[in-house]
C-alpha positions as CSV (number, residue, x, y, z in Angstrom):
1,X,52.6,-78.1,-14.6
2,X,49.1,-78.1,-16.2
3,X,46.8,-77.8,-13.5
4,X,43.8,-77.5,-16.1
5,X,42.4,-80.9,-16.1
6,X,43.8,-82.7,-12.7
7,X,41.4,-83.7,-9.9
8,X,41.3,-83.8,-7.3
9,X,42.9,-80.4,-6.4
10,X,45.8,-80.6,-3.8
11,X,46.5,-77.8,-1.8
12,X,49.1,-76.5,-3.6
13,X,47.3,-76.6,-7.1
14,X,44.6,-74.7,-5.3
15,X,47.0,-72.1,-4.6
16,X,48.6,-72.1,-8.3
17,X,45.1,-71.9,-9.5
18,X,44.0,-68.9,-7.4
19,X,47.3,-67.0,-8.5
20,X,47.5,-67.9,-12.0
21,X,43.9,-68.0,-13.1
22,X,42.8,-64.5,-14.9
23,X,39.9,-62.5,-13.4
24,X,36.5,-64.1,-14.6
25,X,35.1,-60.6,-15.1
26,X,37.0,-57.8,-16.7
27,X,37.0,-54.4,-14.9
28,X,38.7,-50.8,-14.7
29,X,39.8,-52.1,-11.2
30,X,39.9,-55.6,-9.7
31,X,41.6,-57.1,-6.4
32,X,42.1,-60.5,-5.3
33,X,40.3,-61.4,-2.1
34,X,39.2,-64.4,-0.1
35,X,35.8,-65.3,1.9
36,X,35.9,-66.6,5.2
37,X,33.3,-68.6,7.6
38,X,31.8,-66.1,10.4
39,X,31.7,-68.4,13.2
40,X,35.5,-68.3,13.9
41,X,35.8,-64.7,14.1
42,X,37.0,-63.3,17.2
43,X,34.3,-60.9,17.7
44,X,30.6,-59.7,16.4
45,X,28.7,-56.9,15.9
46,X,27.2,-55.3,18.9
47,X,23.4,-54.3,18.9
48,X,24.7,-50.6,18.9
49,X,26.6,-51.3,15.9
50,X,23.7,-52.7,14.1
51,X,21.5,-49.8,14.9
52,X,24.0,-47.3,13.8
53,X,24.5,-49.3,10.3
54,X,20.9,-49.4,9.7
55,X,20.6,-45.8,10.3
56,X,23.6,-44.7,8.2
57,X,22.5,-47.0,5.3
58,X,19.2,-45.1,5.6
59,X,20.8,-42.0,5.7
60,X,23.2,-42.4,2.8
61,X,20.1,-43.2,0.3
62,X,19.3,-39.3,0.5
63,X,23.0,-37.8,0.5
64,X,23.9,-35.6,-2.5
65,X,27.5,-35.2,-2.9
66,X,27.1,-33.2,-6.3
67,X,29.3,-30.4,-5.0
68,X,32.3,-32.7,-4.4
69,X,31.7,-34.5,-7.9
70,X,32.1,-30.9,-9.3
71,X,35.6,-30.8,-8.1
72,X,36.8,-33.9,-9.7
73,X,36.7,-32.4,-13.2
74,X,38.1,-35.4,-15.2
75,X,41.3,-35.2,-13.2
76,X,41.1,-38.7,-12.3
77,X,41.2,-42.2,-14.0
78,X,37.9,-43.1,-12.5
79,X,35.0,-41.3,-13.8
80,X,33.8,-38.1,-12.0
81,X,30.2,-39.5,-10.7
82,X,32.2,-42.2,-8.8
83,X,31.6,-39.9,-5.7
84,X,27.9,-40.2,-6.0
85,X,28.1,-44.2,-6.9
86,X,26.4,-45.9,-4.0
87,X,26.2,-48.8,-3.1
88,X,29.7,-49.4,-4.3
89,X,31.7,-46.4,-3.2
90,X,31.7,-45.1,0.3
91,X,31.2,-41.5,0.2
92,X,27.6,-41.3,0.3
93,X,27.8,-44.0,3.6
94,X,30.5,-41.6,5.0
95,X,28.1,-38.5,4.8
96,X,25.2,-41.1,6.1
97,X,27.3,-41.8,9.2
98,X,28.1,-38.2,10.3
99,X,24.2,-37.5,9.9
100,X,23.6,-40.5,12.1
101,X,26.2,-40.1,14.7
102,X,26.4,-36.2,14.9
103,X,30.1,-36.3,16.0
104,X,31.7,-33.4,17.2
105,X,35.2,-34.6,16.2
106,X,35.8,-36.9,13.2
107,X,39.0,-38.4,12.7
108,X,40.5,-39.5,9.2
109,X,43.5,-41.3,8.7
110,X,44.7,-40.8,5.4
111,X,43.8,-37.4,3.3
112,X,45.0,-38.3,0.3
113,X,43.2,-35.9,-2.3
114,X,40.7,-35.1,0.4
115,X,37.6,-36.4,-1.2
116,X,36.4,-38.3,1.8
117,X,37.2,-35.2,4.0
118,X,34.7,-33.6,2.2
119,X,32.0,-36.1,2.4
120,X,32.7,-36.5,6.1
121,X,32.3,-32.7,6.5
122,X,29.1,-32.4,4.7
123,X,26.7,-33.1,7.8
124,X,29.0,-32.0,10.4
125,X,26.9,-30.4,13.3
126,X,27.7,-26.9,14.4
127,X,31.1,-26.7,16.0
128,X,32.0,-30.1,14.5
129,X,35.6,-30.9,12.9
130,X,37.3,-33.3,10.5
131,X,40.8,-33.6,12.0
132,X,42.7,-35.4,8.8
133,X,45.9,-36.9,9.2
134,X,48.3,-37.8,6.5
135,X,52.2,-37.9,6.2
136,X,52.0,-35.7,3.3
137,X,50.5,-32.1,2.8
138,X,47.0,-31.9,0.9
139,X,48.7,-29.7,-1.4
140,X,51.4,-32.0,-2.3
141,X,48.7,-34.4,-4.1
142,X,48.7,-33.9,-7.9
143,X,44.9,-34.0,-8.1
144,X,43.9,-32.6,-4.6
145,X,40.1,-31.5,-4.5
146,X,40.7,-29.5,-1.3
147,X,40.8,-25.9,-1.7
148,X,42.1,-23.3,0.8
149,X,39.0,-22.1,1.8
150,X,38.2,-25.6,3.0
151,X,40.5,-25.2,5.8
152,X,40.0,-21.6,6.6
153,X,36.8,-22.1,8.8
154,X,38.4,-25.1,10.4
155,X,36.1,-27.2,9.7
156,X,38.5,-29.5,8.2
157,X,42.1,-29.4,9.7
158,X,44.9,-31.4,8.3
159,X,47.7,-32.6,10.6
160,X,51.2,-33.8,9.1
161,X,51.9,-36.8,11.6
162,X,52.0,-40.7,11.6
163,X,49.7,-42.0,13.8
164,X,51.0,-45.5,13.4
165,X,54.1,-44.4,15.3
166,X,53.6,-45.3,19.1
167,X,54.8,-41.8,20.6
168,X,53.0,-39.7,18.0
169,X,49.9,-41.4,18.8
170,X,50.6,-40.6,22.4
171,X,51.2,-37.2,21.8
172,X,47.8,-36.9,20.1
173,X,46.1,-39.1,23.0
174,X,43.6,-36.3,23.8
175,X,42.4,-35.7,20.3
176,X,41.9,-39.4,20.0
177,X,40.0,-39.7,22.9
178,X,37.7,-37.0,21.9
179,X,36.9,-38.8,18.7
180,X,33.3,-39.7,18.0
181,X,33.9,-41.1,14.4
182,X,37.5,-42.5,13.2
183,X,37.9,-43.2,9.4
184,X,41.1,-45.4,8.6
185,X,41.9,-45.1,4.6
186,X,45.7,-45.4,5.2
187,X,48.5,-47.7,3.7
188,X,46.5,-51.1,3.7
189,X,49.8,-52.7,3.6
190,X,48.8,-55.2,6.4
191,X,51.2,-53.5,8.9
192,X,50.3,-49.9,9.5
193,X,46.8,-51.1,10.2
194,X,48.1,-53.3,12.8
195,X,49.9,-50.5,14.7
196,X,47.1,-48.3,14.3
197,X,44.9,-50.8,16.1
198,X,47.4,-50.9,18.8
199,X,47.6,-47.3,19.5
200,X,44.1,-46.9,19.6
201,X,43.7,-49.6,21.8
202,X,45.9,-47.5,24.5
203,X,43.8,-44.4,24.4
204,X,41.7,-44.3,27.4
205,X,38.3,-43.1,26.0
206,X,34.5,-43.6,27.5
207,X,33.1,-42.6,24.1
208,X,33.7,-46.1,22.2
209,X,34.1,-44.3,19.0
210,X,32.7,-45.7,15.8
211,X,35.8,-46.7,13.5
212,X,35.3,-47.2,9.8
213,X,37.8,-49.3,7.8
214,X,38.2,-49.1,4.0
215,X,39.3,-51.6,1.8
216,X,38.8,-54.6,4.2
217,X,38.3,-57.1,1.3
218,X,41.5,-56.4,-0.3
219,X,44.2,-59.0,0.4
220,X,46.5,-57.3,2.5
221,X,43.4,-56.2,5.0
222,X,41.8,-59.8,5.3
223,X,43.9,-60.8,8.3
224,X,43.5,-57.3,10.0
225,X,39.9,-57.1,9.8
226,X,39.3,-61.1,10.4
227,X,41.6,-60.8,13.6
228,X,39.9,-57.7,15.0
229,X,38.5,-57.8,18.5
230,X,36.5,-55.1,18.6
231,X,32.6,-55.4,18.1
232,X,32.6,-55.2,13.9
233,X,30.2,-55.5,11.2
234,X,31.3,-55.8,7.3
235,X,28.8,-53.6,5.6
236,X,30.5,-54.0,2.0
237,X,27.2,-54.1,0.5
238,X,26.4,-50.8,1.5
239,X,29.8,-49.0,0.9
240,X,33.1,-49.5,-1.0
241,X,33.2,-52.6,-3.4
242,X,36.7,-53.3,-2.0
243,X,35.4,-53.6,1.5
244,X,33.7,-51.5,4.3
245,X,33.6,-52.3,7.8
246,X,32.4,-50.5,11.1
247,X,33.5,-51.3,14.4
248,X,33.4,-50.0,18.1
249,X,36.7,-49.0,19.6
250,X,36.3,-51.4,22.4
251,X,37.3,-54.9,23.5
252,X,34.3,-56.9,23.9
253,X,33.4,-58.0,27.6
């Protein structure tokens, strides 16, 4: 079917056009996405969330992650400077959030190579910890940036468990209830995040921790973010180019 000159577009033609037209910009990494009106969202940002976002953005401006950048050493397909790229990447924003919130317990879901864990650790207050979950030990990643010394003082602790599993989440319910900041950088398959949200909602916590979702503008995450009922705010312009959203882990009153 030649759709280049037909007018007006039918819904089917628009779907074909979206799928088969090449990206208008050539880039090292591109993702399909879609934009939606905001008035149909089931939740809006709270005043607390707006204040935290503004403070974290301000703090991100002065973050220096050159020590983390030095660990990349050309091992990835992206430039070493990516960890310092801001806005556009989320690492300086994560460090800014920790500086703003001064959390005692930071939970990360998705350790991978450990770059985000190192950024989250940078501004921890005395006695603070980053507890990072993965289903694979950090040593198993080919280009890992973590080192044994990072875990010796227990400012970073890795737990090998799947918080998308209800029984596993229940087993860690005390730890989840103690979290002040949670960073979700997991599968982004549209399924695990749904289970994580449900499991986090079962935890009884008076903290209303701040939760950060990565890649909220990537196709598989669009419905997850749009349908989220917690107070939320899209701060992609000050975070990751593929989407950064922050929210409070509480249902709106």
